SEMARPA-68811 format. One record per residue (C-alpha): x, y, z; residue in one letter. Coordinates in pm, 1 decimal, decimal comma. Last residue first. Example, Ala and Ser with C-alpha at 12.3 -4.5 7.8 and 13.67 -1.06 7.14 Angstrom:
! SEMARPA-68811
<node c1="1367,0" c2="-106,0" c3="714,0" type="S"/>
<node c1="1230,0" c2="-450,0" c3="780,0" type="A"/>
***
This chain:
! SEMARPA-68811
<node c1="-1016,1" c2="-411,6" c3="1096,5" type="X"/>
<node c1="-1374,0" c2="-296,0" c3="1150,5" type="X"/>
<node c1="-1446,4" c2="-162,7" c3="1499,2" type="X"/>
<node c1="-1769,1" c2="-270,4" c3="1675,8" type="X"/>
<node c1="-2074,3" c2="-74,5" c3="1789,0" type="X"/>
<node c1="-2304,0" c2="-197,5" c3="1515,4" type="X"/>
<node c1="-2168,4" c2="-482,3" c3="1309,9" type="X"/>
<node c1="-2126,0" c2="-409,0" c3="940,0" type="X"/>
<node c1="-2372,9" c2="-626,8" c3="749,9" type="X"/>
<node c1="-2329,7" c2="-433,7" c3="422,5" type="X"/>
<node c1="-2704,7" c2="-384,1" c3="399,7" type="X"/>
<node c1="-2732,1" c2="-280,0" c3="770,2" type="X"/>
<node c1="-2447,7" c2="-33,7" c3="738,7" type="X"/>
<node c1="-2597,8" c2="78,9" c3="412,5" type="X"/>
<node c1="-2926,8" c2="163,3" c3="584,7" type="X"/>
<node c1="-2736,0" c2="366,7" c3="844,0" type="X"/>
<node c1="-2563,8" c2="558,1" c3="568,9" type="X"/>
<node c1="-2889,7" c2="634,0" c3="398,5" type="X"/>
<node c1="-3023,3" c2="777,6" c3="728,3" type="X"/>
<node c1="-2711,5" c2="968,5" c3="788,3" type="X"/>
<node c1="-2771,6" c2="1178,2" c3="467,4" type="X"/>
<node c1="-2674,2" c2="1140,3" c3="101,8" type="X"/>
<node c1="-2824,5" c2="1409,7" c3="-117,1" type="X"/>
<node c1="-2972,1" c2="1358,0" c3="-461,2" type="X"/>
<node c1="-3231,5" c2="1108,3" c3="-340,2" type="X"/>
<node c1="-3412,8" c2="916,4" c3="-606,2" type="X"/>
<node c1="-3449,6" c2="597,7" c3="-405,6" type="X"/>
<node c1="-3238,8" c2="380,3" c3="-643,4" type="X"/>
<node c1="-2989,8" c2="660,4" c3="-695,6" type="X"/>
<node c1="-2956,2" c2="718,7" c3="-316,0" type="X"/>
<node c1="-2906,9" c2="345,0" c3="-262,4" type="X"/>
<node c1="-2626,9" c2="326,9" c3="-525,3" type="X"/>
<node c1="-2464,8" c2="645,7" c3="-382,1" type="X"/>
<node c1="-2490,2" c2="504,4" c3="-25,3" type="X"/>
<node c1="-2338,3" c2="166,1" c3="-129,5" type="X"/>
<node c1="-2048,7" c2="332,9" c3="-290,3" type="X"/>
<node c1="-1995,7" c2="550,1" c3="20,0" type="X"/>
<node c1="-2011,8" c2="248,2" c3="255,9" type="X"/>
<node c1="-1762,1" c2="46,0" c3="48,6" type="X"/>
<node c1="-1523,9" c2="344,2" c3="12,2" type="X"/>
<node c1="-1531,1" c2="417,2" c3="385,9" type="X"/>
<node c1="-1447,5" c2="47,8" c3="439,6" type="X"/>
<node c1="-1131,5" c2="76,4" c3="221,4" type="X"/>
<node c1="-1039,7" c2="412,1" c3="381,4" type="X"/>
<node c1="-1041,0" c2="280,5" c3="742,4" type="X"/>
<node c1="-1134,7" c2="580,2" c3="962,3" type="X"/>
<node c1="-1333,9" c2="386,1" c3="1217,8" type="X"/>
<node c1="-1566,2" c2="268,2" c3="936,6" type="X"/>
<node c1="-1894,2" c2="311,6" c3="1129,1" type="X"/>
<node c1="-1816,8" c2="622,4" c3="1323,0" type="X"/>
<node c1="-1642,1" c2="774,8" c3="1018,4" type="X"/>
<node c1="-1938,5" c2="699,3" c3="800,5" type="X"/>
<node c1="-2160,1" c2="868,7" c3="1056,5" type="X"/>
<node c1="-1941,6" c2="1169,5" c3="1047,7" type="X"/>
<node c1="-1959,7" c2="1174,5" c3="662,0" type="X"/>
<node c1="-2340,4" c2="1161,8" c3="682,7" type="X"/>
<node c1="-2340,8" c2="1446,5" c3="930,8" type="X"/>
<node c1="-2120,4" c2="1652,8" c3="696,2" type="X"/>
<node c1="-2373,0" c2="1589,5" c3="420,4" type="X"/>
<node c1="-2269,4" c2="1376,8" c3="126,9" type="X"/>
<node c1="-2340,8" c2="1498,5" c3="-224,9" type="X"/>
<node c1="-2169,3" c2="1840,4" c3="-246,7" type="X"/>
<node c1="-2156,7" c2="1984,4" c3="-591,3" type="X"/>
<node c1="-1975,2" c2="1962,9" c3="-924,1" type="X"/>
<node c1="-1860,2" c2="1598,2" c3="-881,8" type="X"/>
<node c1="-1606,1" c2="1490,1" c3="-1144,6" type="X"/>
<node c1="-1461,6" c2="1169,3" c3="-1000,5" type="X"/>
<node c1="-1159,1" c2="1359,9" c3="-871,6" type="X"/>
<node c1="-1407,2" c2="1589,2" c3="-680,0" type="X"/>
<node c1="-1591,1" c2="1291,1" c3="-533,1" type="X"/>
<node c1="-1263,5" c2="1141,4" c3="-415,5" type="X"/>
<node c1="-1165,0" c2="1462,3" c3="-248,4" type="X"/>
<node c1="-1495,7" c2="1526,4" c3="-75,5" type="X"/>
<node c1="-1482,0" c2="1167,6" c3="77,6" type="X"/>
<node c1="-1118,9" c2="1222,6" c3="195,5" type="X"/>
<node c1="-1195,2" c2="1566,9" c3="334,8" type="X"/>
<node c1="-1479,5" c2="1432,5" c3="547,6" type="X"/>
<node c1="-1273,2" c2="1139,7" c3="659,9" type="X"/>
<node c1="-979,2" c2="1372,8" c3="750,2" type="X"/>
<node c1="-1210,2" c2="1566,1" c3="975,0" type="X"/>
<node c1="-1317,1" c2="1242,4" c3="1161,4" type="X"/>
<node c1="-972,9" c2="1087,7" c3="1191,1" type="X"/>
<node c1="-816,8" c2="870,9" c3="924,4" type="X"/>
<node c1="-659,0" c2="535,3" c3="1003,0" type="X"/>
<node c1="-284,8" c2="519,6" c3="1082,6" type="X"/>
<node c1="4,5" c2="431,7" c3="853,9" type="X"/>
<node c1="286,3" c2="289,0" c3="1068,0" type="X"/>
<node c1="637,6" c2="401,4" c3="957,9" type="X"/>
<node c1="973,8" c2="231,7" c3="988,1" type="X"/>
<node c1="1335,4" c2="328,6" c3="906,7" type="X"/>
<node c1="1667,2" c2="159,7" c3="961,9" type="X"/>
<node c1="1553,4" c2="-199,8" c3="946,4" type="X"/>
<node c1="1878,5" c2="-400,4" c3="962,8" type="X"/>
<node c1="1831,6" c2="-500,7" c3="1329,1" type="X"/>
<node c1="1496,2" c2="-661,5" c3="1226,1" type="X"/>
<node c1="1674,0" c2="-891,8" c3="982,1" type="X"/>
<node c1="1936,4" c2="-1041,7" c3="1214,9" type="X"/>
<node c1="1676,6" c2="-1050,7" c3="1498,2" type="X"/>
<node c1="1444,8" c2="-1273,3" c3="1306,2" type="X"/>
<node c1="1489,6" c2="-1577,8" c3="1534,9" type="X"/>
<node c1="1421,0" c2="-1349,9" c3="1830,7" type="X"/>
<node c1="1066,4" c2="-1279,5" c3="1690,2" type="X"/>
<node c1="1031,1" c2="-903,2" c3="1676,8" type="X"/>
<node c1="1012,1" c2="-914,0" c3="1303,1" type="X"/>
<node c1="690,2" c2="-1123,2" c3="1313,9" type="X"/>
<node c1="537,9" c2="-882,6" c3="1567,8" type="X"/>
<node c1="622,3" c2="-589,0" c3="1345,7" type="X"/>
<node c1="450,4" c2="-761,4" c3="1047,9" type="X"/>
<node c1="135,4" c2="-776,8" c3="1268,8" type="X"/>
<node c1="51,7" c2="-425,5" c3="1159,6" type="X"/>
<node c1="-18,7" c2="-531,4" c3="808,5" type="X"/>
<node c1="245,1" c2="-522,3" c3="548,4" type="X"/>
<node c1="498,1" c2="-338,8" c3="327,3" type="X"/>
<node c1="862,9" c2="-437,7" c3="370,5" type="X"/>
<node c1="1096,3" c2="-231,1" c3="149,3" type="X"/>
<node c1="1430,3" c2="-365,8" c3="40,3" type="X"/>
<node c1="1713,3" c2="-152,5" c3="-83,2" type="X"/>
<node c1="1985,2" c2="-304,5" c3="-301,4" type="X"/>
<node c1="2347,6" c2="-220,0" c3="-366,9" type="X"/>
<node c1="2432,7" c2="-133,3" c3="-7,0" type="X"/>
<node c1="2765,4" c2="56,0" c3="4,6" type="X"/>
<node c1="3041,7" c2="-84,9" c3="218,7" type="X"/>
<node c1="3279,9" c2="-83,4" c3="-74,4" type="X"/>
<node c1="3033,0" c2="-286,5" c3="-288,1" type="X"/>
<node c1="2746,2" c2="-480,2" c3="-112,3" type="X"/>
<node c1="2531,3" c2="-788,3" c3="-154,4" type="X"/>
<node c1="2417,7" c2="-877,9" c3="191,7" type="X"/>
<node c1="2070,6" c2="-741,6" c3="121,2" type="X"/>
<node c1="1979,3" c2="-1040,8" c3="-83,2" type="X"/>
<node c1="2080,2" c2="-1266,6" c3="202,2" type="X"/>
<node c1="1820,9" c2="-1090,1" c3="420,8" type="X"/>
<node c1="1552,1" c2="-1189,6" c3="171,2" type="X"/>
<node c1="1636,9" c2="-1558,3" c3="199,9" type="X"/>
<node c1="1653,1" c2="-1521,7" c3="579,7" type="X"/>
<node c1="1308,2" c2="-1361,1" c3="578,5" type="X"/>
<node c1="1183,5" c2="-1649,9" c3="377,8" type="X"/>
<node c1="1303,6" c2="-1899,5" c3="649,2" type="X"/>
<node c1="1162,3" c2="-1697,7" c3="935,8" type="X"/>
<node c1="810,5" c2="-1671,7" c3="791,4" type="X"/>
<node c1="659,0" c2="-1395,7" c3="581,7" type="X"/>
<node c1="282,0" c2="-1352,2" c3="549,7" type="X"/>
<node c1="282,4" c2="-1011,1" c3="725,8" type="X"/>
<node c1="500,7" c2="-877,6" c3="445,3" type="X"/>
<node c1="197,3" c2="-860,6" c3="218,7" type="X"/>
<node c1="410,1" c2="-653,0" c3="-20,4" type="X"/>
<node c1="785,4" c2="-697,2" c3="-38,7" type="X"/>
<node c1="927,5" c2="-408,5" c3="-245,7" type="X"/>
<node c1="1259,5" c2="-483,5" c3="-398,1" type="X"/>
<node c1="1460,5" c2="-174,6" c3="-497,7" type="X"/>
<node c1="1749,2" c2="-98,6" c3="-739,3" type="X"/>
<node c1="1876,0" c2="260,6" c3="-785,1" type="X"/>
<node c1="2076,4" c2="341,8" c3="-1099,0" type="X"/>
<node c1="2411,0" c2="528,6" c3="-1090,3" type="X"/>
<node c1="2543,4" c2="342,0" c3="-1395,4" type="X"/>
<node c1="2818,9" c2="175,3" c3="-1193,3" type="X"/>
<node c1="2551,8" c2="81,9" c3="-934,5" type="X"/>
<node c1="2329,8" c2="-87,1" c3="-1194,3" type="X"/>
<node c1="2627,1" c2="-280,9" c3="-1324,7" type="X"/>
<node c1="2719,6" c2="-391,7" c3="-970,4" type="X"/>
<node c1="2356,0" c2="-494,1" c3="-906,9" type="X"/>
<node c1="2332,4" c2="-706,7" c3="-1228,6" type="X"/>
<node c1="2667,5" c2="-872,3" c3="-1149,4" type="X"/>
<node c1="2535,9" c2="-954,3" c3="-802,6" type="X"/>
<node c1="2214,8" c2="-1099,2" c3="-950,5" type="X"/>
<node c1="2401,8" c2="-1326,3" c3="-1188,3" type="X"/>
<node c1="2617,3" c2="-1485,9" c3="-909,2" type="X"/>
<node c1="2318,2" c2="-1487,0" c3="-675,3" type="X"/>
<node c1="2093,4" c2="-1666,8" c3="-925,3" type="X"/>
<node c1="2342,4" c2="-1935,3" c3="-999,9" type="X"/>
<node c1="2407,2" c2="-2004,4" c3="-632,4" type="X"/>
<node c1="2028,8" c2="-2016,0" c3="-567,6" type="X"/>
<node c1="1964,4" c2="-2310,6" c3="-797,4" type="X"/>
<node c1="1769,1" c2="-2390,4" c3="-1114,1" type="X"/>
<node c1="1771,3" c2="-2041,9" c3="-1250,4" type="X"/>
<node c1="1575,3" c2="-1897,4" c3="-1543,1" type="X"/>
<node c1="1774,8" c2="-1635,5" c3="-1731,4" type="X"/>
<node c1="1724,6" c2="-1307,6" c3="-1911,2" type="X"/>
<node c1="1817,4" c2="-1096,0" c3="-1610,6" type="X"/>
<node c1="1519,8" c2="-873,0" c3="-1690,6" type="X"/>
<node c1="1481,5" c2="-724,4" c3="-1341,1" type="X"/>
<node c1="1129,3" c2="-843,2" c3="-1304,0" type="X"/>
<node c1="1210,0" c2="-1183,1" c3="-1467,0" type="X"/>
<node c1="1502,2" c2="-1252,4" c3="-1243,4" type="X"/>
<node c1="1299,2" c2="-1137,8" c3="-942,0" type="X"/>
<node c1="1033,3" c2="-1388,1" c3="-1024,7" type="X"/>
<node c1="1312,9" c2="-1642,3" c3="-1079,0" type="X"/>
<node c1="1426,4" c2="-1583,8" c3="-718,6" type="X"/>
<node c1="1080,4" c2="-1622,5" c3="-569,8" type="X"/>
<node c1="1001,6" c2="-1918,6" c3="-795,5" type="X"/>
<node c1="1320,7" c2="-2075,1" c3="-657,0" type="X"/>
<node c1="1186,7" c2="-2019,4" c3="-301,7" type="X"/>
<node c1="832,8" c2="-2143,7" c3="-357,8" type="X"/>
<node c1="583,0" c2="-1854,1" c3="-329,4" type="X"/>
<node c1="578,2" c2="-1687,1" c3="13,1" type="X"/>
<node c1="646,2" c2="-1337,2" c3="-109,5" type="X"/>
<node c1="316,7" c2="-1307,6" c3="-292,6" type="X"/>
<node c1="286,3" c2="-941,8" c3="-376,9" type="X"/>
<node c1="647,1" c2="-899,1" c3="-488,4" type="X"/>
<node c1="724,8" c2="-554,8" c3="-639,0" type="X"/>
<node c1="1045,3" c2="-526,4" c3="-832,9" type="X"/>
<node c1="1196,0" c2="-182,4" c3="-893,7" type="X"/>
<node c1="1460,1" c2="-42,7" c3="-1120,3" type="X"/>
<node c1="1514,2" c2="329,4" c3="-1091,6" type="X"/>
<node c1="1581,4" c2="516,8" c3="-1413,9" type="X"/>
<node c1="1232,3" c2="663,1" c3="-1421,3" type="X"/>
<node c1="1308,0" c2="857,3" c3="-1108,9" type="X"/>
<node c1="1018,6" c2="832,6" c3="-867,2" type="X"/>
<node c1="662,8" c2="950,7" c3="-905,0" type="X"/>
<node c1="478,9" c2="649,5" c3="-1058,4" type="X"/>
<node c1="633,6" c2="401,8" c3="-810,3" type="X"/>
<node c1="534,6" c2="625,6" c3="-516,9" type="X"/>
<node c1="174,4" c2="629,8" c3="-631,2" type="X"/>
<node c1="167,0" c2="248,9" c3="-646,9" type="X"/>
<node c1="325,9" c2="238,1" c3="-299,0" type="X"/>
<node c1="67,5" c2="473,1" c3="-154,0" type="X"/>
<node c1="-223,5" c2="283,9" c3="-307,2" type="X"/>
<node c1="-83,6" c2="-35,3" c3="-159,7" type="X"/>
<node c1="-60,5" c2="110,3" c3="188,5" type="X"/>
<node c1="-402,9" c2="262,4" c3="192,6" type="X"/>
<node c1="-547,5" c2="198,5" c3="537,5" type="X"/>
<node c1="-751,5" c2="-103,2" c3="416,0" type="X"/>
<node c1="-616,4" c2="-370,4" c3="647,8" type="X"/>
<node c1="-413,3" c2="-212,2" c3="929,6" type="X"/>
<node c1="-82,7" c2="-33,9" c3="869,6" type="X"/>
<node c1="282,4" c2="-105,3" c3="818,0" type="X"/>
<node c1="567,6" c2="42,3" c3="620,6" type="X"/>
<node c1="919,7" c2="-102,3" c3="691,4" type="X"/>
<node c1="1254,6" c2="-1,0" c3="533,0" type="X"/>
<node c1="1558,7" c2="-224,8" c3="498,4" type="X"/>
<node c1="1908,0" c2="-135,0" c3="401,7" type="X"/>
<node c1="2111,2" c2="180,1" c3="349,6" type="X"/>
<node c1="2001,2" c2="346,5" c3="24,2" type="X"/>
<node c1="1912,9" c2="685,0" c3="173,1" type="X"/>
<node c1="1733,6" c2="798,0" c3="-142,9" type="X"/>
<node c1="1473,9" c2="526,3" c3="-132,4" type="X"/>
<node c1="1419,4" c2="569,1" c3="238,7" type="X"/>
<node c1="1368,6" c2="944,2" c3="189,5" type="X"/>
<node c1="1095,4" c2="875,7" c3="-69,2" type="X"/>
<node c1="929,8" c2="628,1" c3="161,9" type="X"/>
<node c1="928,8" c2="866,1" c3="457,0" type="X"/>
<node c1="806,0" c2="1160,4" c3="246,3" type="X"/>
<node c1="523,0" c2="936,5" c3="123,1" type="X"/>
<node c1="435,9" c2="825,3" c3="479,6" type="X"/>
<node c1="438,8" c2="1187,0" c3="606,2" type="X"/>
<node c1="218,9" c2="1295,1" c3="322,5" type="X"/>
<node c1="-13,9" c2="1001,7" c3="380,6" type="X"/>
<node c1="-57,2" c2="1081,4" c3="748,8" type="X"/>
<node c1="-100,5" c2="1450,0" c3="688,9" type="X"/>
<node c1="-374,0" c2="1385,2" c3="436,3" type="X"/>
<node c1="-276,1" c2="1333,5" c3="76,1" type="X"/>
<node c1="-582,4" c2="1166,6" c3="-90,8" type="X"/>
<node c1="-503,6" c2="895,8" c3="-341,4" type="X"/>
<node c1="-773,4" c2="893,6" c3="-606,3" type="X"/>
<node c1="-540,6" c2="883,8" c3="-906,2" type="X"/>
<node c1="-320,0" c2="631,6" c3="-718,3" type="X"/>
<node c1="-598,2" c2="359,8" c3="-752,2" type="X"/>
<node c1="-615,7" c2="70,5" c3="-508,5" type="X"/>
<node c1="-926,5" c2="-143,5" c3="-552,0" type="X"/>
<node c1="-1210,7" c2="-40,5" c3="-330,7" type="X"/>
<node c1="-1392,3" c2="168,5" c3="-598,0" type="X"/>
<node c1="-1524,6" c2="484,1" c3="-437,1" type="X"/>
<node c1="-1538,2" c2="759,3" c3="-693,4" type="X"/>
<node c1="-1684,7" c2="579,3" c3="-988,1" type="X"/>
<node c1="-1589,8" c2="805,2" c3="-1276,2" type="X"/>
<node c1="-1736,2" c2="1089,8" c3="-1472,2" type="X"/>
<node c1="-1993,4" c2="1194,4" c3="-1207,7" type="X"/>
<node c1="-2313,4" c2="1396,8" c3="-1268,0" type="X"/>
<node c1="-2495,1" c2="1236,7" c3="-962,4" type="X"/>
<node c1="-2762,8" c2="1072,6" c3="-1175,1" type="X"/>
<node c1="-2525,1" c2="1027,4" c3="-1463,7" type="X"/>
<node c1="-2283,3" c2="814,9" c3="-1252,8" type="X"/>
<node c1="-2549,0" c2="617,2" c3="-1064,9" type="X"/>
<node c1="-2532,0" c2="295,1" c3="-1276,0" type="X"/>
***
């Protein structure tokens, strides 16, 4: 709707994760380096956490596009599916060409698959998204996957990616056996004020903007409202561009941002999480 008005080629502030728009601030650079190092280290579990909307999924998608093409990766976005569905999902992702009726059959076939991958020097990873939904029983199932070794070498790396409460779940004494195997962890923090300004400018540039559209004061207002959460920043910016188009305003200022705060029903003086 507003693309031609602002001379944009793409919608810059869609809320669905898109690696093309990923902005590499210091926090995201650190997180990406952490993830890549964890993939090369190959010695167990890795944990990436962050509040809702901080960009965890976008980061993972970018990572998957940038790693060695020979790596084999299964990403599970619904880890609490019925247990045999969980194992058969892995079977399908890793092309084991079999549907299993019991765990024993799956583990026998999966171990052969991992040993073959190891002999061919291929890396195998399971990424558990929405890890904050895991319970003790499912964590135990996942831990069993990590028990498959060859000459003390882990054949499978498992990444937990979830909201901040994932850490609380792992601290439960019942989950000690799993938490002790997490060798690396990183918490993705919200953006600060200057990062928010750069983030907005970056997304506009990727979308084809040829000029500044948001004033610095508008960006600072967005930061105050969104508390540095990229997903909410996107929602506010998209609303501001649409409102600016409707009101024939080429520049987005704090007044437009305040109107969008009201329109989006974002509470005044509270932090969005």
